[in-house]
N, C-alpha and C positions, 0 to 999 in steps of 0.2 A: 649104289642105285637102289631106288624102291623096287620091291619084288611083288607087291599086291596089285601092280597095273597090268592087267591082262587084256590081250585082244580077244574080244567075244563078239560073235556075229550079233549086229544090231539091225535097226530098221534100214531101208533103202537109202542110198546115197542122194535120192532126190531131196531128202530133208536138209542134207548139206548144201545142195544147189540152191534150195529156197533161202537159206541162211545168207549165202553169198550174195544172192541177187539183191537182199534187202540191206546188206551191210554197206555203209557210206565208202568204203574202201574200194570194193569190188563192184558195186552195182552198175557202173558205167562200162565194165568190159564186155566185150564181143561175147555171144552166147558160146562159141566155140572155145573161147579162152576159158570161160567159167567150166565148162566140161571137161577141158584138160586139167584144171586145178582139182576138180573132183576126182579124177582118176588116180591122183597122187594120195588121196585121203585114205586113211585106215580107221574104220570104226571101231570104237571102245565102249564097253558098258562097265560102269564102276558102280560099286556098292559104296553107301555113305561110310565116310572115314578112310576111304583109300588114298594113299599118296600118289600123286601124280609125278611130282618131281620135289626136290627139297633144295635149299639155298646152296650154291656152290656146285650143282650138278651141271654137266655139260648141256649146252643148248641143242638138243637133238632134234627138236621139232616144234611147230607151230600148232595151236590147238583152238578148236572151235566148239562151242557148246551147243549141243542141240536140245537137250532137256535137263532139268536139274539145275544144281547150282554148286559153283566151285569157290572155295574160300582161298584167299591169297593172304599169306601171313608170314611174320617173323618171330624168332624166339631168342631171347638173350641167354647168355651162358648160365645165369641164375634162374633160369626156368619161367621168366615172365614171357608173356606172349601178347603180340600186338597185331590185331587184324587190319591190314591195309585195304581191303575191300572184297566184294563178292562179285563174281562173274556169272551171268545168267544166260538163258537161250538167246542165240543170236549174237553172242559176244566171242571175241577172239582173245586169247591170252597167250603170254609166253613170247610175245613178238619182240620185245626189246633185246633179250639174248640171242633171238634167232638173227636178228639183223646185224648185230655187232660181233657176234661170235664169242662173247664173254660168258662165264659161268651164270648160272640163274641167280638172280638177286633176292629171291624169296622162295617160301615154300607154297605149293599148290596141293589142295586136299579137296576130295569130293565131300562137300558140305551135305549133299543129298545124295540118294541114288542118281546116277548121271549117266547121260549118253553123250559122247563126245567124238569128235574126229582128230586125228593128229595128221599132219603133213611133214614129212621128213625135211629137215632143213636144206639138204642139197637140192632136192627137188623144188623146195619153194624159192630159194634164191636163184635158181636157174629160171624159174617161171617169172620172178620179178625182173630179171635181165631182158626177158623178152617182152615185156610190157612197161616201157619207160614211164608212163603216166602214174604207175604205182609208187614210184619213188616220191613224188610229190605228195601223194596221198598218205604215206608212212611219216613223212615229215610233219604233216598236219597232226597225225595221231600222236606222234612223240610230243609235239607242242602242247597237245591237250594234256596228255599224261603229265607234263611238266608244270602246267597251270595247277592241275588237280594237286600234285604234291605240294606245291607252293601253298596252296589253300589250306592242306593238312597241317603244314608247318607253322603257319599263322594261327590255325586253331589251336595248336598245342602251346605255342609260345606266348602269343599275344592275348588269346582268349583264355585266361586261366579259370573262368566260372564254370562250373559244371552245367548249369541250365543252358547256356549259350551254345556249349559244344554238343551236349546231347540234343538240343533242339535242332541244330544244323545236321547233325548225323541222320536223325530220323527223317527230316525233309529230304535229304539226299538220297535215302534209302527207297522212301515211298514214292518219290518223284520220278525215279528211273524207270522208263518204259510204262509209265502209267497212263492208260487210256482215259479220255474223258468220260465221267460217270462211274469209273471204278473206285472201288473203296482203296484208302490209302492204307495199305496194310502190308507188313513185311514179316515172313517167317524167321524171327531171330530170337535167340535167348538173351536174357539179360546179362549173362556172362559174356556172350560174344559181343554185344554193343558196348559193355563195358571195356572190352579189349580194343574196340574201335576208338573210344575216345580217352583212353588212359585212366579210368576211374574203376574203383571196386563194384563188385555186383551189387553189394549192399547200399552203396551210394547211389547207383542207378535204380533200385528198387525204391528207395525212398523218394527219389525225385518223380519217378513214375507214378507212384501212389499219390503223391501230392497233385500231379497232373489230372489223374484219374478223377479225383474229387472235384477238380474244376471242369471236367468233362472235356479236357483238351486231347486225351488218349484214351483208349480202351484195351485193357490188357487181356490176352487170351493165352491158352496153354502154348508156349513157344512162339508166341507172335504178338506183335504190337501194332494197333490200328490208331492212326492219326485222325481224330475227330475234328480238330480246329487248328488248321494250317496256318492261318492268319496269326494266331497268338504265338504259335512256335517261331514263325518268321519273324515276328517283332522281337523275341529273343535272340534268334540267330544273328540279327542285324544289329544287336546291341542295345536295344530299347529296353527300359524298365519293365 
């Protein structure tokens, strides 16, 4: 088991309550039910790079991100790494293994300094049994995860061109939780986005440089801003 995940006092559980109230799974629960769930939660502060869990670990808890970003990834025996996605403020992760009791299917790492809460699996399952409507909510969540996975498989198998895959990834990252009027910017390295779309950092850099000249994107240190979402969307949808 990872040894660098430590329970460190962090901010009030009122932050967790705020997250749960806004999450589509929990927002319809009665206030007393949300208070009960918050009492189960243990706060943890993590430094960037800290391991939360690794593939095949026991499913000992459900996690909620309060601040920062968590990377979900997998590694092959020959050392290749693939990033499955990022989890940010207001999101849950680790729910699949918690629900079915099977080992973790991926690694979870603090991609930045993070503030998270963990709810023990036994407490969480007991809570779900006391709230029957949650079962339907989690079925919907699992269906959404399956649709997302199907889309990723389609991108890797049917869309072999780098521009289309990269455009789709950038749009997905920048549109997540973006408010109207906000810049389409994501803090991500070219190595990380290469691991998301299955291409080398050099290929990613070459493509992004070309798009920079067209003013489709703007590159910053450790970040990418989408300037012309329409152009990238045409690529992502298969147009020339």
